[in-house]
C-alpha positions as CSV (number, residue, x, y, z in Angstrom):
1,X,-0.1,0.2,-0.2
2,X,1.2,3.3,-0.9
3,X,1.6,6.5,1.6
4,X,-0.8,7.9,3.0
5,X,-2.8,10.9,0.9
6,X,-5.0,13.7,1.5
7,X,-8.3,11.2,0.2
8,X,-7.5,8.5,2.3
9,X,-8.5,10.7,5.3
10,X,-11.8,11.7,3.7
11,X,-15.5,11.5,6.2
12,X,-18.6,11.0,5.3
13,X,-20.6,13.9,7.2
14,X,-23.6,11.9,7.7
15,X,-22.0,10.0,9.9
16,X,-21.1,13.0,12.1
17,X,-21.8,12.5,15.7
18,X,-21.6,16.0,18.3
19,X,-20.3,17.7,18.8
20,X,-21.3,18.4,14.9
21,X,-19.5,22.1,14.0
22,X,-16.8,21.0,11.6
23,X,-13.5,23.1,11.2
24,X,-11.1,22.7,8.1
25,X,-7.9,24.2,8.5
26,X,-5.2,25.2,6.1
27,X,-2.0,25.3,8.8
28,X,-2.1,29.5,8.8
29,X,-5.5,29.5,9.1
30,X,-9.1,27.9,10.1
31,X,-12.9,28.3,8.8
32,X,-16.1,26.3,9.9
33,X,-19.3,26.1,8.5
34,X,-22.3,27.5,9.1
35,X,-24.7,24.1,10.9
36,X,-27.6,23.6,8.6
37,X,-26.6,25.4,5.5
38,X,-25.2,23.6,2.6
39,X,-23.0,26.9,1.2
40,X,-23.0,29.1,4.7
41,X,-20.0,30.0,6.4
42,X,-19.4,30.4,10.0
43,X,-16.3,32.5,12.1
44,X,-12.5,32.1,10.9
45,X,-9.3,32.6,12.1
46,X,-5.6,33.2,11.0
47,X,-3.3,34.5,13.7
48,X,-3.1,37.2,14.6
49,X,-6.5,37.6,12.1
50,X,-10.1,36.5,14.4
51,X,-13.4,36.4,13.2
52,X,-15.1,34.5,14.7
53,X,-18.4,36.2,14.4
54,X,-18.2,36.6,10.7
55,X,-21.1,35.2,8.8
56,X,-21.5,34.3,5.4
57,X,-25.1,33.3,3.8
58,X,-26.0,32.5,0.4
59,X,-29.4,32.3,-1.3
60,X,-30.2,31.7,-5.0
61,X,-32.3,33.6,-7.5
62,X,-33.6,31.2,-9.8
63,X,-36.1,33.0,-12.7
64,X,-36.5,35.4,-10.0
65,X,-37.9,32.8,-7.6
66,X,-36.1,33.4,-4.3
67,X,-34.4,29.8,-3.0
68,X,-32.8,30.5,0.5
69,X,-29.8,28.0,2.0
70,X,-30.9,27.2,5.4
71,X,-34.1,24.4,5.9
72,X,-36.3,25.2,7.7
73,X,-38.7,23.5,10.0
74,X,-42.0,22.1,8.4
75,X,-42.9,20.9,5.1
76,X,-43.2,22.1,1.8
77,X,-41.0,24.3,0.1
78,X,-38.2,25.6,2.7
79,X,-35.4,26.0,0.5
80,X,-32.2,24.3,-0.2
81,X,-32.0,20.9,1.9
82,X,-28.5,19.8,3.0
83,X,-27.9,16.2,1.4
84,X,-24.6,15.6,2.7
85,X,-20.9,16.2,2.3
86,X,-17.1,15.2,2.9
87,X,-14.9,16.5,5.0
88,X,-11.0,16.7,4.1
89,X,-8.3,18.0,5.9
90,X,-7.7,20.3,3.4
91,X,-11.8,21.0,2.8
92,X,-15.5,20.4,3.6
93,X,-17.6,19.9,0.6
94,X,-21.4,19.8,1.2
95,X,-23.9,18.9,-0.5
96,X,-27.7,19.8,-1.2
97,X,-30.7,19.2,-3.0
98,X,-33.9,21.7,-4.2
99,X,-36.7,19.7,-5.9
100,X,-39.9,21.0,-6.4
101,X,-42.7,21.4,-8.8
102,X,-44.1,24.8,-10.0
103,X,-46.5,26.0,-12.2
104,X,-46.8,22.4,-14.2
105,X,-42.8,22.5,-14.2
106,X,-40.0,20.5,-12.0
107,X,-37.4,23.0,-11.0
108,X,-34.8,21.1,-9.5
109,X,-31.3,22.0,-8.6
110,X,-28.2,19.6,-7.2
111,X,-25.9,22.1,-5.4
112,X,-22.5,21.3,-4.2
113,X,-20.2,23.9,-1.8
114,X,-16.4,23.5,-1.2
115,X,-15.0,25.1,1.3
116,X,-11.1,26.0,2.0
117,X,-9.4,28.0,4.1
118,X,-6.4,29.9,2.5
119,X,-2.8,29.2,3.2
120,X,-0.4,32.1,3.9
121,X,-2.8,34.9,4.1
122,X,-6.3,35.3,5.9
123,X,-9.3,34.2,4.8
124,X,-11.3,31.8,2.7
125,X,-12.3,30.6,-0.7
126,X,-16.0,29.1,-1.0
127,X,-16.7,27.6,-4.3
128,X,-20.2,27.0,-5.4
129,X,-21.2,24.7,-8.3
130,X,-25.0,24.4,-9.5
131,X,-26.2,21.9,-11.3
132,X,-29.7,22.4,-13.2
133,X,-31.6,18.5,-13.2
134,X,-34.6,20.4,-14.5
135,X,-35.9,19.6,-18.4
136,X,-35.5,23.7,-19.0
137,X,-32.8,26.3,-19.0
138,X,-33.0,28.8,-16.0
139,X,-31.9,32.1,-15.0
140,X,-29.4,32.0,-11.9
141,X,-28.4,34.5,-9.8
142,X,-26.2,33.6,-6.4
143,X,-26.7,36.1,-3.9
144,X,-24.0,36.4,-1.0
145,X,-25.0,38.4,2.4
146,X,-21.6,38.8,4.6
147,X,-22.4,40.0,8.2
148,X,-21.2,43.9,8.9
149,X,-18.3,42.5,11.2
150,X,-14.7,43.4,11.4
151,X,-11.6,40.6,11.5
152,X,-9.9,41.5,15.1
153,X,-5.6,41.5,15.9
154,X,-5.3,39.8,18.5
155,X,-1.5,38.9,19.4
156,X,0.0,35.5,19.0
157,X,0.7,35.6,22.9
158,X,-2.6,35.7,23.6
159,X,-3.8,32.8,21.9
160,X,-4.4,30.4,24.8
161,X,-6.8,27.4,25.7
162,X,-10.1,30.0,25.1
163,X,-10.9,31.2,21.5
164,X,-10.8,34.8,20.7
165,X,-14.2,36.3,21.3
166,X,-15.6,38.8,19.2
167,X,-14.8,41.7,21.0
168,X,-12.4,44.1,19.4
169,X,-8.8,44.8,21.2
170,X,-8.6,48.2,22.3
171,X,-4.8,49.2,21.7
172,X,-5.6,47.4,18.3
173,X,-8.6,49.4,17.6
174,X,-6.4,52.4,18.3
175,X,-3.5,51.4,16.5
176,X,-5.8,50.8,13.8
177,X,-4.7,46.8,13.3
178,X,-8.3,45.5,13.2
179,X,-10.0,45.3,9.6
180,X,-12.9,45.2,7.4
181,X,-14.2,42.3,6.0
182,X,-14.5,42.5,2.4
183,X,-15.9,39.8,-0.7
184,X,-14.2,39.1,-3.9
185,X,-16.0,36.6,-6.5
186,X,-15.8,35.6,-10.0
187,X,-19.1,36.7,-11.6
188,X,-22.2,35.9,-9.7
189,X,-25.1,35.0,-12.1
190,X,-25.2,32.2,-14.8
191,X,-27.8,30.9,-18.0
192,X,-28.0,27.3,-16.8
193,X,-29.2,25.1,-19.8
194,X,-31.0,22.0,-18.9
195,X,-28.4,19.4,-17.6
196,X,-25.9,22.1,-17.5
197,X,-24.0,23.5,-14.4
198,X,-21.9,26.8,-13.4
199,X,-19.8,27.2,-10.7
200,X,-19.4,30.5,-8.7
201,X,-15.9,31.3,-6.6
202,X,-16.3,33.7,-3.5
203,X,-13.2,35.0,-1.4
204,X,-13.7,36.6,2.0
205,X,-10.5,38.2,3.3
206,X,-9.5,41.1,5.4
207,X,-9.3,44.6,3.4
208,X,-8.2,48.1,4.5
209,X,-4.6,49.5,5.4
210,X,-4.4,46.8,8.3
211,X,-4.6,44.0,6.0
212,X,-1.7,41.7,5.7
213,X,-2.1,40.5,2.1
214,X,-3.6,42.0,-0.9
215,X,-6.6,41.1,-2.9
216,X,-6.2,37.4,-3.7
217,X,-7.6,35.3,-6.5
218,X,-10.1,32.9,-4.9
219,X,-9.3,29.9,-7.4
220,X,-5.3,30.2,-6.8
221,X,-6.0,30.2,-3.2
222,X,-7.8,27.6,-3.1
223,X,-5.7,25.4,-5.2
224,X,-2.4,27.1,-3.2
225,X,-4.1,25.7,-0.1
226,X,-4.4,22.4,-1.2
227,X,-1.2,21.8,-2.6
228,X,0.4,22.5,0.5
229,X,-1.8,20.0,2.4
230,X,-0.2,17.6,-0.2
231,X,3.4,18.6,1.2
232,X,2.1,18.4,4.1
233,X,0.8,14.7,4.6
234,X,3.6,13.4,2.8
235,X,6.3,15.4,5.5
236,X,4.2,14.4,8.6
237,X,3.2,11.0,7.2
238,X,5.9,9.6,5.1
239,X,7.9,7.7,7.8
240,X,4.3,6.5,9.6
241,X,3.7,2.9,8.1
242,X,-0.1,2.6,6.6
243,X,-2.0,-0.1,8.4
244,X,-4.7,-2.5,6.4
245,X,-6.8,-4.9,8.6
246,X,-10.1,-7.0,8.3
247,X,-11.0,-6.4,11.8
248,X,-13.9,-4.1,11.7
249,X,-13.1,-0.9,12.4
250,X,-9.5,-1.0,13.5
251,X,-8.0,0.5,10.0
252,X,-10.6,3.6,10.2
253,X,-9.5,4.0,14.0
254,X,-6.5,4.5,12.9
255,X,-6.5,6.7,10.3
256,X,-8.7,9.2,11.7
257,X,-6.2,9.0,14.7
258,X,-3.7,10.2,12.2
259,X,-6.1,13.0,11.1
260,X,-6.2,14.3,14.8
261,X,-2.7,14.6,14.3
262,X,-2.7,16.2,11.3
263,X,-4.9,18.8,12.0
264,X,-2.9,19.9,15.2
265,X,0.2,20.7,12.2
266,X,0.6,24.8,11.7
267,X,3.5,26.0,9.4
268,X,2.6,29.5,10.3
269,X,5.8,31.3,9.7
270,X,5.3,33.8,12.7
271,X,4.9,31.0,14.7
272,X,7.6,29.8,17.2
273,X,8.3,26.6,15.5
274,X,7.2,25.7,12.1
275,X,5.8,23.3,12.6
276,X,4.0,24.3,15.1
277,X,2.2,21.5,17.4
278,X,-1.5,23.3,18.8
279,X,-3.1,21.4,21.3
280,X,-6.4,22.1,19.7
281,X,-6.8,24.9,17.5
282,X,-9.6,24.5,15.0
283,X,-11.8,26.4,16.6
284,X,-9.2,29.1,18.0
285,X,-9.1,27.9,21.2
286,X,-5.8,25.7,22.4
287,X,-4.2,27.3,19.2
288,X,-1.4,27.5,22.5
289,X,0.8,24.2,22.8
290,X,0.9,22.3,26.0
291,X,3.7,20.4,27.2
292,X,1.7,17.9,29.1
293,X,-0.4,16.5,25.8
294,X,2.1,17.2,23.6
295,X,4.5,15.0,24.3
296,X,2.7,12.9,27.1
297,X,0.6,11.0,24.9
298,X,1.9,10.0,21.9
299,X,5.6,10.9,21.8
300,X,7.0,8.2,19.4
301,X,4.5,8.5,16.7
302,X,4.7,12.6,17.0
303,X,8.8,12.3,16.9
304,X,8.3,9.7,13.2
305,X,5.8,12.9,12.0
306,X,8.1,15.7,12.9
307,X,11.4,14.2,11.8
308,X,14.3,16.7,12.7
309,X,12.1,19.7,13.7
310,X,11.1,17.3,16.6
311,X,14.2,18.8,18.5
312,X,13.0,22.7,18.0
313,X,9.5,21.7,19.9
314,X,11.6,20.5,22.7
315,X,13.8,23.5,22.7
316,X,11.1,26.1,22.5
317,X,9.1,24.4,25.6
318,X,12.9,24.5,27.3
319,X,13.0,28.5,26.4
320,X,9.7,28.3,28.2
321,X,9.3,28.7,31.8
322,X,7.6,25.6,32.6
323,X,8.1,25.8,36.5
324,X,5.6,28.6,36.2
325,X,3.5,27.6,32.8
326,X,2.3,24.9,31.4
327,X,1.9,26.0,27.5
328,X,3.4,28.2,25.1
329,X,1.6,30.6,22.7
330,X,2.2,30.7,19.1
331,X,4.6,32.9,19.1
332,X,6.6,30.7,22.2
333,X,5.1,33.1,25.2
334,X,4.5,31.0,28.2
335,X,0.8,30.7,29.5
336,X,-0.8,29.0,32.6
337,X,0.5,28.2,35.7
338,X,2.7,25.2,36.9
339,X,1.6,22.0,35.5
340,X,2.9,18.7,36.9
341,X,2.5,16.7,34.3
342,X,4.8,18.8,32.0
343,X,8.6,17.7,33.1
344,X,7.6,13.7,32.5
345,X,6.2,14.1,29.5
346,X,8.6,16.7,28.0
347,X,11.0,13.9,28.9
348,X,8.9,11.1,26.6
349,X,9.4,13.5,23.5
350,X,12.9,13.8,24.2
351,X,13.6,9.9,24.9
352,X,11.5,9.5,21.3
353,X,13.9,12.1,19.9
354,X,17.0,10.2,21.2
355,X,15.7,7.1,19.5
356,X,15.5,8.1,16.3
357,X,18.8,10.8,15.7
358,X,21.8,11.6,18.4
359,X,21.2,14.2,20.8
360,X,23.4,17.3,20.9
361,X,24.2,16.5,25.2
362,X,23.7,20.4,25.5
363,X,20.0,19.6,25.3
364,X,19.6,16.7,27.7
365,X,21.7,19.1,30.0
366,X,19.0,22.0,29.7
367,X,16.3,19.1,29.7
368,X,17.7,17.8,33.6
369,X,18.0,21.8,34.5
370,X,13.8,22.2,33.8
371,X,13.4,18.8,36.0
372,X,15.4,20.1,38.6
373,X,13.5,23.6,38.7
374,X,10.1,22.1,38.1
375,X,10.8,19.8,40.8
376,X,11.6,22.7,43.6
377,X,8.8,24.2,42.4
378,X,6.3,21.6,44.2
379,X,7.2,21.3,48.2
380,X,8.9,17.6,49.5
381,X,6.1,15.8,51.2
382,X,6.1,15.8,55.2
383,X,6.9,12.3,55.5
384,X,10.2,11.5,54.0
385,X,10.6,14.1,51.6
386,X,11.0,11.6,48.7
387,X,7.6,12.7,47.6
388,X,6.6,15.6,46.2
389,X,3.0,17.7,47.3
390,X,1.6,18.6,43.5
391,X,-0.9,21.4,45.3
392,X,-4.3,21.7,44.3
393,X,-6.4,21.0,41.1
394,X,-5.3,23.4,39.0
395,X,-1.9,22.3,39.1
396,X,-3.2,18.5,38.3
397,X,-5.6,17.7,35.8
398,X,-8.4,19.6,37.3
399,X,-11.4,16.9,39.0
400,X,-13.8,19.5,39.9
401,X,-14.4,17.6,43.4
402,X,-11.5,16.9,46.5
403,X,-9.4,13.7,45.9
404,X,-6.4,13.4,43.6
405,X,-4.6,16.6,45.4
406,X,-1.2,17.2,46.5
407,X,0.7,13.5,47.7
408,X,-0.5,11.8,44.8
409,X,1.2,8.7,43.1
410,X,1.1,10.1,40.0
411,X,2.8,12.3,38.7
412,X,5.3,11.1,41.8
413,X,5.8,7.6,39.5
414,X,6.7,9.6,37.0
415,X,9.1,11.3,38.4
416,X,11.0,8.1,38.8
417,X,10.6,7.3,35.2
418,X,11.6,11.0,34.2
419,X,15.0,10.8,36.4
420,X,15.5,6.8,35.4
421,X,15.1,8.2,31.5
422,X,17.5,11.5,32.3
423,X,20.2,8.5,33.1
424,X,20.0,6.7,30.4
425,X,19.7,9.9,28.3
426,X,23.3,10.8,29.4
427,X,24.0,8.0,28.7
428,X,24.0,7.5,24.9
429,X,24.3,11.5,24.4
430,X,27.3,12.3,26.3
431,X,25.6,14.5,28.8
432,X,27.5,15.0,32.1
433,X,24.8,14.4,34.3
434,X,24.8,12.5,37.7
435,X,23.4,9.5,36.5
436,X,23.8,7.1,39.7
437,X,22.1,9.9,42.0
438,X,19.5,10.1,39.5
439,X,18.7,5.9,39.6
440,X,18.9,6.0,43.2
441,X,16.3,8.9,43.5
442,X,13.9,7.0,41.5
443,X,14.5,3.7,43.0
444,X,13.6,5.8,46.1
445,X,10.6,7.9,45.3
446,X,8.8,4.3,43.6
447,X,9.7,2.3,47.2
448,X,7.6,6.1,48.8
449,X,4.8,5.7,46.4
450,X,3.9,2.3,47.2
451,X,5.0,2.6,51.4
452,X,3.3,5.8,51.8
453,X,-0.1,6.2,49.5
454,X,-1.0,2.4,48.7
455,X,-4.1,1.0,50.6
456,X,-4.0,-2.9,50.1
457,X,-7.2,-3.5,51.6
458,X,-8.8,-1.0,49.0
459,X,-6.6,-2.3,45.9
460,X,-6.1,1.3,45.0
461,X,-3.7,4.9,46.1
462,X,-4.6,7.0,48.6
463,X,-3.6,10.7,48.0
464,X,-2.2,13.1,51.3
465,X,-3.9,16.3,52.4
466,X,-1.1,18.9,53.7
467,X,-3.3,18.1,57.3
468,X,-2.8,14.5,56.7
469,X,-6.2,13.8,55.6
470,X,-6.6,11.2,53.2
471,X,-8.5,10.4,49.6
472,X,-9.7,7.2,47.9
473,X,-10.0,8.8,44.3
474,X,-10.8,5.9,41.8
475,X,-8.8,8.2,39.0
476,X,-7.5,6.6,36.1
477,X,-4.1,8.8,37.0
478,X,-3.4,5.5,39.1
479,X,-2.7,3.2,35.7
480,X,-0.1,5.8,34.9
481,X,1.8,4.5,38.0
482,X,1.8,1.0,36.3
483,X,3.9,2.4,33.0
484,X,6.5,4.0,35.8
485,X,7.9,0.8,36.8
486,X,6.9,1.4,40.5
487,X,4.2,-1.2,40.8
488,X,5.1,-5.1,42.4
489,X,3.3,-7.8,41.1
490,X,0.2,-7.7,43.6
491,X,-0.2,-4.1,43.3
492,X,-0.5,-4.4,39.8
493,X,-2.9,-7.0,39.6
494,X,-4.9,-5.1,42.3
495,X,-4.8,-1.9,39.7
496,X,-5.7,-4.2,37.3
497,X,-8.6,-5.7,38.3
498,X,-10.7,-2.1,38.5
499,X,-10.4,-2.5,34.8
500,X,-14.2,-3.8,34.4
501,X,-17.3,-3.0,33.0
502,X,-19.3,-0.8,35.3
503,X,-16.2,0.5,37.0
504,X,-13.6,2.1,34.5
505,X,-14.9,0.3,31.4
506,X,-18.0,1.5,29.3
507,X,-19.3,0.1,26.5
508,X,-17.6,3.0,24.0
509,X,-14.3,4.0,26.2
510,X,-13.3,4.5,29.7
511,X,-14.9,6.4,32.6
512,X,-11.7,8.9,34.0
513,X,-13.2,8.2,37.5
514,X,-14.3,4.4,39.0
515,X,-18.8,4.6,38.3
516,X,-18.5,2.4,41.5
517,X,-16.5,6.1,43.1
518,X,-19.8,7.5,44.8
519,X,-17.7,10.6,45.9
520,X,-15.8,11.7,43.0
521,X,-17.9,10.1,40.0
522,X,-20.0,12.6,38.1
523,X,-21.5,13.0,34.9
524,X,-21.2,16.3,33.2
525,X,-17.1,17.1,33.5
526,X,-16.7,13.8,31.7
527,X,-12.8,14.4,30.9
528,X,-11.3,13.9,34.5
529,X,-14.5,13.3,36.9
530,X,-16.4,10.0,35.0
531,X,-18.6,8.9,33.0
532,X,-16.3,9.6,29.5
533,X,-12.6,10.3,29.8
534,X,-9.9,13.1,27.7
535,X,-9.2,11.5,24.3
536,X,-6.1,10.5,25.1
537,X,-6.5,8.2,28.3
538,X,-8.3,5.0,26.8
539,X,-6.0,4.6,24.6
540,X,-3.1,4.8,27.0
541,X,-4.6,2.8,29.3
542,X,-4.4,-0.4,26.2
543,X,-0.7,0.9,25.4
544,X,-0.4,0.3,29.3
545,X,-1.7,-3.0,29.6
546,X,0.4,-4.1,26.7
547,X,3.9,-3.1,28.1
548,X,2.0,-5.1,31.3
549,X,1.8,-8.1,29.0
550,X,-2.3,-7.8,29.6
551,X,-3.2,-7.8,25.5
552,X,-6.4,-9.8,26.0
553,X,-7.2,-6.9,28.9
554,X,-5.5,-4.3,26.3
555,X,-7.4,-5.4,23.5
556,X,-10.7,-4.9,25.4
557,X,-10.3,-1.4,26.2
558,X,-8.6,-0.6,22.3
559,X,-12.1,-1.6,20.1
560,X,-14.3,-0.3,22.5
561,X,-12.9,3.1,20.6
562,X,-13.5,1.7,17.1
563,X,-17.0,3.8,16.7
564,X,-14.9,6.9,16.9
565,X,-13.3,6.4,13.5
566,X,-16.8,5.8,11.7
567,X,-18.3,8.8,13.6
568,X,-15.5,12.0,13.8
569,X,-13.6,13.1,11.4
570,X,-10.8,14.1,14.0
571,X,-11.6,13.4,18.0
572,X,-12.3,15.5,20.0
573,X,-11.0,17.1,23.5
574,X,-12.9,14.1,25.2
575,X,-16.0,11.7,24.5
576,X,-18.4,9.8,26.6
577,X,-17.7,6.1,27.7
578,X,-21.3,4.6,28.2
579,X,-22.7,6.6,24.7
580,X,-21.4,7.1,21.2
581,X,-20.8,10.9,21.1
582,X,-19.2,14.2,23.1
583,X,-20.5,17.5,24.8
584,X,-22.0,19.4,22.3
585,X,-20.2,22.6,23.5
586,X,-17.5,24.0,26.2
587,X,-14.6,21.9,24.8
588,X,-12.2,21.9,21.9
589,X,-13.4,19.8,19.1
590,X,-9.9,18.6,18.4
591,X,-6.7,17.4,20.4
592,X,-3.5,16.2,19.5
593,X,-3.9,13.5,22.1
594,X,-6.1,12.1,19.2
595,X,-2.6,10.5,18.2
596,X,-2.8,8.1,21.3
597,X,-4.5,5.4,19.0
598,X,-2.1,5.1,16.6
599,X,0.3,5.4,19.0
600,X,-1.2,2.8,20.9
601,X,-1.7,0.3,17.8
602,X,2.1,0.9,17.0
603,X,4.0,0.5,20.2
604,X,1.3,-1.6,22.1
605,X,-0.2,-4.0,19.2
606,X,2.6,-4.2,17.2
607,X,5.0,-3.9,19.8
608,X,7.1,-1.2,18.3
609,X,10.1,-0.4,21.1
610,X,12.6,2.4,20.1
611,X,15.6,2.7,22.4
612,X,17.5,6.2,23.2
613,X,20.3,4.6,21.9
614,X,18.8,3.9,18.8
615,X,18.1,0.3,18.5
616,X,14.5,-1.2,17.9
617,X,12.6,-4.2,19.7
618,X,9.3,-5.4,17.9
619,X,7.1,-7.7,19.9
620,X,3.9,-7.7,18.3
621,X,0.9,-9.0,20.3
622,X,-1.5,-10.9,17.9
623,X,-5.3,-10.3,18.9
624,X,-8.0,-14.1,18.8
625,X,-9.3,-13.3,15.3
626,X,-8.0,-10.7,12.6
627,X,-4.8,-10.2,10.5
628,X,-3.2,-6.5,10.8
629,X,-0.6,-5.8,8.3
630,X,1.5,-2.4,8.8
631,X,3.3,-1.4,5.9
632,X,6.4,1.5,5.9
633,X,7.7,2.4,8.8
634,X,10.9,4.0,8.4
635,X,13.2,4.5,11.2
636,X,17.1,5.4,11.7
637,X,16.9,4.2,7.4
638,X,15.1,1.4,7.9
639,X,12.0,-0.2,6.3
640,X,10.0,-2.2,8.7
641,X,6.5,-4.5,8.0
642,X,4.7,-6.2,10.8
643,X,2.1,-8.8,9.5
644,X,0.2,-9.9,12.6
645,X,-2.5,-13.2,12.7
646,X,-3.8,-15.1,15.5
647,X,-1.3,-17.9,14.9
648,X,1.5,-16.3,12.7
649,X,4.3,-13.2,13.2
650,X,6.3,-12.5,10.1
651,X,8.7,-9.0,10.8
652,X,10.8,-7.9,7.8
653,X,13.4,-5.5,8.2
654,X,15.0,-4.1,4.7
655,X,13.5,-7.2,3.0
656,X,14.8,-9.5,5.5
657,X,12.9,-11.0,8.1
658,X,13.7,-10.9,12.0
659,X,12.3,-12.8,15.0
660,X,10.1,-11.4,17.8
661,X,12.4,-9.6,20.4
662,X,15.4,-9.7,17.6
663,X,16.9,-6.0,18.4
664,X,17.2,-4.0,15.3
665,X,20.6,-2.0,15.2
666,X,20.4,1.6,13.9
667,X,22.0,1.5,10.6
668,X,25.6,3.3,9.9
669,X,26.2,5.4,7.3
C-alpha cells in the first residue's frame, strides 16, 4: 500500500456525531460551516486575525424565485435542503438539493459547495457549483450576504485555551490593526441549460490599510491550500506505516487518529516553531501548545511525524518557564500555571527524539535543569521529603471534587521514570549528569509511592493532604503508575482488577473516574471526573496493559473506541464512555492527544519499541481473531513491515525477516 494521501482521510458528514460543528484548517488558518446550511460559512481564524463572529450566507435567485439556504422546520418548500458531504483535511464539501414542482414544471437543482481556508494569508474561499436537473434552462443568480463585522487583531501571545471572542482589542483598534472584511468573486450570474452547471467562486478576506495581504485570486488560493496540504501529509506521514486489517473498525480508527494529529499541525511563519504543534486550534481555542499532551500521549508517533523538527519543539518548551507555565503560545510566550505533568511529558518526547537521532548533550543538560527547577516548584512531602506535594487541582488535571490532590501516586511515579530516563539519555548522549544519583532517587521515589500511598485493603492509592487527611479517589490517573515501574506484581494485579465493566469500562470507552466511586464520579465534566475521559486516556490505558503483558484486556479496552473512527473526522477533546458522542459545547473540537490511538497500535499492539541508543525491538501481540498489516515504517533509514495474525507473526526489516524480540540496530551510514 502506498503512503497515505489526502483522499485517505475523507469523512462522510452523514456519519458525524456531536460535537457536530466541523472546522477545516490550512496550517495558517481555520474556518467553519454554518450548521444546517449547504453553503453558509461561520467564523474563521488566521492568527493574529480573528473573525469568530463573521457570517456568510448564500441565497439563490432562479428566474426571479428566491431559494434560501438553511432549511427551516416544516413541510413544503423550505429552501435548499442539506443532503450530505465530505470532510477532508484541506476542505469541507457539502451537498444539497432543491426539488419542487411549480406551475406544471419541476425545478430541480443539485448544489455543492467547497470551503477551503486560505494558506499564508487570512480568509477563505467558497466555491458553489450548481447543476440544473430540470428539463428547461434557468437564469440563476447567487446572492452572498456578509455580516457587518471586522477582523480583530489578537497578538500571538494571547492565543490560549479559550478562543478569541468577538470583541475588539482597544489597543488594536487604536493602532488601526482591526480591518473590515471584503468579499470578492468571479461572477454571480449564469444561464443554466437543462443538464448544465455553473460554478461561482467567492473569496473572503480582510481589506483596508490593516490587511496583511493584497486581494487574492480565489481559485488560485484554493489550489495553493490543497497543494500545501498534499505536501504536509507527505512530510508528516512519510515515515509512518500504513495499516490494513480485516478487523471491523480498526483501520478507520487508525486513520482518524492520524488525522487528529494532522489538523494540529501549523506551518505559520510567525510561530515559534515550524511546524508548530497546537494542542487543539481548529476552533481558535488551545492554539497554544501544552507540554503535557504534546509530549505525554504519543511521543514516538509525533517524533516520527516531525522528523528532525522535533528538537525545535523540545527547545521551544525549554525556552519557556515551565516552572510557572503549562503551555506556550504560538509565539513562544509561556501561558498558565505550573503543571505537575510537564516534566514527565517533555522527557517522554525527548526520549522518543533520541531514539531516532543523536541528540546534543547540551539539550539533555537543559532538560535536566528544567526538571530540577520544576521539581523544586513543589514542596517535599512531610514524611520523608522524597515525594512531592503537587498542590490542588490547578496544578494537576482539574477534577471538580476533592480527591486526587497534593501527595499523589501520579505524577510522583512519573517523576521517578523521568529521572531514570534522564540517566539513560545522559549515557547515550554524553551529557554530564549525576546518573547514579538520578537512578537512586528514582528507586527511592518508587519505594515511597508504595509505602506511603498504597492501601492494600482498597487495592488503590490514597492521596494525602497537608493536614494528614487522605482520600481514595478512583481516578484513571492511578494507572499511569503502572507505566513507571513502581508497582510490584501484587499492586499491579490489584489495580488491573478495577478495569472492568461497571467501574472503569463503558461500552464506548473508559471512565476517568470509576463509576463505583460515589464520592468523586460525576457525569457533567467527563474528561477527568467520570462518565467519559480525555481522548488520550483510553488508548493510553490499552498501551499500558500491552506493556504490562495483558494483551487480551488491552485489546478489550482499545476495541471499545473503534466507533470513533466511523463517526469523527478528527477526535474531540473528550468523549463519553456509555454512549457514542461527546459534549456538544464547551470543549475543544480537536486535540493532539487523538494521536494516542495510533501510538497505542504501533507501540502496544504491534510492539514496536524504539530505544534511546537507536536500536529497535519489535514484539507484536496478536489478537484472538483478525489480521493486521503495518507497512512502510521508516526508522533510522530502515524500512519495516509487520504482519500479525492469531497464529503467525512476520516482521521484515529492509526485506529480511527478523524474529520477534530481535534487536534491530541503527543503520550505520
